[in-house]
Structure formats: structure tokens, C-alpha cells
C-alpha positions as CSV (number, residue, x, y, z in Angstrom):
1,M,114.9,113.6,112.2
2,R,112.1,112.9,109.6
3,K,109.2,115.3,109.1
4,I,105.8,113.8,109.5
5,R,103.7,114.9,106.5
6,F,100.1,115.7,106.5
7,R,97.3,116.8,104.2
8,A,94.1,118.4,105.2
9,W,90.5,118.6,103.9
10,A,88.6,121.8,104.4
11,K,85.4,120.1,105.5
12,D,83.4,123.1,106.8
13,W,84.2,125.5,104.0
14,P,81.5,126.3,101.5
15,K,81.1,123.5,99.0
16,E,82.5,125.4,96.0
17,T,85.7,126.4,98.0
18,R,86.4,123.0,99.7
19,K,89.8,121.7,98.8
20,M,92.6,119.5,99.9
21,F,95.8,121.1,101.3
22,T,98.7,118.7,100.7
23,G,102.3,118.1,101.7
24,F,102.9,120.0,105.0
25,S,104.4,119.3,108.4
26,F,104.0,121.3,111.5
27,R,106.6,123.7,112.7
28,D,107.7,123.7,116.3
29,V,105.4,126.2,117.8
30,Y,105.4,126.7,121.5
31,S,102.4,129.0,121.8
32,G,99.9,126.4,120.7
33,M,97.8,125.6,117.6
34,D,96.1,129.0,117.7
35,E,99.4,130.6,116.7
36,A,100.6,127.8,114.4
37,E,101.3,128.5,110.8
38,T,102.5,126.1,108.1
39,T,103.1,126.2,104.4
40,C,101.8,123.6,102.0
41,E,103.5,122.2,98.9
42,N,101.7,124.6,96.6
43,G,102.8,127.6,98.7
44,E,99.4,128.2,100.5
45,N,99.6,129.1,104.2
46,L,97.5,127.5,106.9
47,K,97.1,129.6,110.1
48,G,95.9,128.7,113.6
49,P,92.2,129.6,113.2
50,D,91.9,127.5,110.1
51,W,92.7,124.3,112.0
52,D,89.2,123.9,113.4
53,D,87.8,123.6,109.9
54,L,90.2,120.9,108.7
55,V,90.3,117.1,108.8
56,L,94.0,116.1,109.1
57,M,95.3,113.0,107.5
58,Q,98.8,111.7,108.1
59,S,101.1,110.2,105.4
60,T,101.8,106.5,105.7
61,E,105.2,107.2,104.1
62,L,104.3,104.5,101.5
63,L,104.0,105.1,97.8
64,D,101.6,103.6,95.3
65,K,102.8,101.9,92.1
66,N,102.8,105.4,90.4
67,G,105.0,107.0,93.1
68,K,102.0,108.8,94.7
69,E,102.2,109.2,98.4
70,I,99.6,107.2,100.3
71,Y,97.7,109.0,103.1
72,E,95.2,107.7,105.6
73,S,91.6,108.0,104.2
74,D,92.9,107.2,100.7
75,R,91.0,104.6,98.6
76,V,93.4,102.2,97.1
77,T,93.1,99.1,94.9
78,D,95.5,96.2,94.1
79,G,93.5,95.4,90.9
80,I,92.3,92.1,92.2
81,N,90.3,92.8,95.4
82,P,87.6,95.5,95.9
83,P,89.0,99.0,96.7
84,F,89.6,99.7,100.4
85,V,90.3,102.7,102.6
86,V,93.7,103.1,104.2
87,T,93.6,103.3,108.0
88,W,96.2,103.2,110.8
89,D,95.7,99.4,111.2
90,Y,99.2,97.9,111.5
91,P,98.5,94.7,109.6
92,L,97.0,96.7,106.8
93,L,100.0,99.0,106.6
94,A,102.4,96.1,106.7
95,R,100.5,94.5,103.8
96,L,100.5,97.7,101.8
97,A,104.2,97.8,102.1
98,E,104.4,94.3,100.5
99,I,101.9,94.7,97.6
100,E,101.5,97.0,94.7
101,V,98.5,99.3,95.0
102,K,97.2,102.4,93.2
103,V,95.5,105.4,94.9
104,I,92.1,105.9,93.2
105,G,90.8,108.7,95.4
106,N,90.0,109.4,99.0
107,I,86.8,109.5,101.2
108,Y,86.5,113.2,101.0
109,E,86.9,114.1,97.4
110,E,85.0,111.1,96.0
111,K,82.6,111.8,93.1
112,K,79.1,110.8,94.1
């Protein structure tokens, strides 16, 4: 069985400490999200109470032309058309699987 991968943006944290937690999946926890704990790629742990402060984004399981994993809310470009945001729109995901795109950021960490 495949693991469904996520990343999370700490939206309600103070601006100087906001960050993206990447590369985790949820463990089978029967006591609910308040007790859930998971470990990210960089070794950080996320625990139940933290979930309320996070925006979760699921991996599309697609890779960009540089081998970077594409998540929902990523901004991508094909080098021809204007950049666009990845959503769970099936025709969009089917098209992403056919063309070569590059991840150029996401809607949360964009430089203003």
C-alpha cells in the first residue's frame, strides 16, 4: 500500500517562525487527531494540537522536470504559458502528467 504524502504550512504561527513542514504521512492512529503524531523528512515532529494551526497540502505524486515533488498549491510553469496553481482538478492533473513543468513556488511562501 502506498503512503499518501503531505506537507503543511504553519499559517497561524508568528510571521518570523512560519515554515513549511514537508514529506510526511499520517500514522494509523485510532484515538483521533488530538493524539496523532508524525515525523517530517527533516526529523521534526508534528503533534495533535499543532494540526489546528496547519494548512495541509497533499502530494500529486507527480515530479517536475527537476525531480521535485509537486504538491497542491504549488505554482508551476511550463515555460510557455503563465504560471498557474496546482489544484485537485482531474483534467489539470492529467495534463501535468503529460507535460514538463517546473515548480517555482507555492501560494504560501511567495515573496510579495
